Structure formats: C-alpha cells, structure tokens
N, C-alpha and C positions, 0 to 999 in steps of 0.2 A: 968553180961554180958548181954548186950541187943542183941536182935536178930533183924535181917533185916526183914522188912516186905515182904511179898510174892511178892507184885507188884513192889518192888524196887531191887529184887535180881539181883546180877550181874551174868554174864554168867559163866559157868563152865570153870576151867582151860583147860580141854580136848578140849572144843570148840575152845578156843584161840589157842591152839597148832594146832589144825586141820586147823584153818584159816591161820596160819603161813606156813603151808605146802602146802595148796591149792593154794595160790596166787602165789608163784614162779612156781609151776608146771603149772598153768595155763598160766603164761608168756612163759614158755618153749614150751608148746603146741601151743600157738599162733604163736611163732617164727618158729615153724616147718610147719606151714601152708603156709608160704611164698614160692612162686614158686621156685623150684631148679634152674631155668634159671638165676635168680638173682645172684647166685653164680658161674655160669658156666665160665670155662676158654675160653677166646676169641679165643684161638687157635694160635694166632700169636705172635710176639714179643710185649711186652708192654712197651711203653716209658713213663717214668715219666717226666712230664713237670715241671721242675724246672726253676724259673725265674732267669735271670742274676742279678748280683748285682746292676747295675743301676736301674733295674726295681724295685727291692726290696727297694732300697733307696727312689725311687720316690713314691711308695706306702706308705712307712713309713712317708715320708714327708706330704703326703696328710692327713694320720690319725693323726699325731701329730699336724698339723696346725688345723685341725677340732676339735680336743678335746680341744686344748688351747683356741681356739676362743669361744667354747661353754661354757667352764668354766669362761672365762673372761666375756662373755655376762651375765652369771648367777650372778657373782659378781657385775657387773655394775647394774643389776636390783636390787640386794639386797642393794647396796649402795643407790640407789634411794628411796627404801621403808624405809631403816633406816633414811634417811634424811627427808623424808616427814613425817615420824610418830615421829620425835625426839621431836617436840613441845617445842624446847628451852633447852632440857635437854643436858648438855654438854657431858655426857658420850655417849649418842646415837649420837651425832654429830661426836664424835671421832670415834665411831663404823663405821659410814657412811664414814668418810674420810679414815679409814683403808681398808674398803671394796672397795672403789674407787681407792685407791692406788694399791691394789692387782689386781684389774681388769685391770688397765693400764699396770702393770708388765706382766700380762697374754697376753695382746694384743701385748706388745712388743716381748715377747718370740715366739708369733705365727708368727710375722713378720720375726723374726731372725731364725725361725726354717729351712728355706731352706739353709741359710748360714751355720748354724751349721751342717746339714746333709751333705752339700758339703764338709766340713771340714773333717767329718767322712769317707766320700767316698774317699777322697784324701788319708786319713791315711791308710785305709785298701786296697787301690790300685785298685779302681773300675774304 
C-alpha cells in the first residue's frame, strides 16, 4: 500500500462537510441582508397584468418568426461553407444541398408563421 506524499494530501472529509454546510448558510445569510422593503405589501389591490389572447399570439408570432429565421440563416451559412469546402467531393456537395434545402424550408416556415398563428387564433376563438 503506497502512501500519499505530504505535499499532495487531500483535504480531510470533515473540512469538505464543513464547506458543504457553510456555503448554503452563507447564501441564506446574504439573502437576509436584502432590505425588508423589497418584500413589503404595497397596501392596495394588486392587479396582475395578463395579456389578452391577440397580444399573446402577436408575441408568439414574433418569437417564432425570429427563431425560424435565425435557424434558417444558420443553415444557409452552413450550406455555403459546405459547398465552398466540398472540393468536388460528391458527399460534401450533397450535404451542402441538404443544408440549403433545410434553410429554404426554414425561411418558408418563417414566412408562413403569421398565417399558421392566425389559424390557431381562429381555432381558440381569439
């Protein structure tokens, strides 16, 4: 059985247990130093601002269009990189064509997103 040299010794298990207890206690202590006014009751009636369905649909439309356009742009850039680095390799050219096709589908879905969301809005009665 080999012994660990003095300069490489690991920390004692007790110190690890102590650190596991100190860190959460420090977090609790830090949270208690936040001013109590942050948790105070405003005293009046609190109204929760819930958006109407048309506003939710419009927000959803903007997010969906943005995400689809971003992904389609990424695929378009990847298609260009694949095509430029293909060097006549037929498998790389096919990979580039597939990425280009996926980018075009992504742009098509981004363009159709408002129409699809209008259909959803009509179904749910907004």
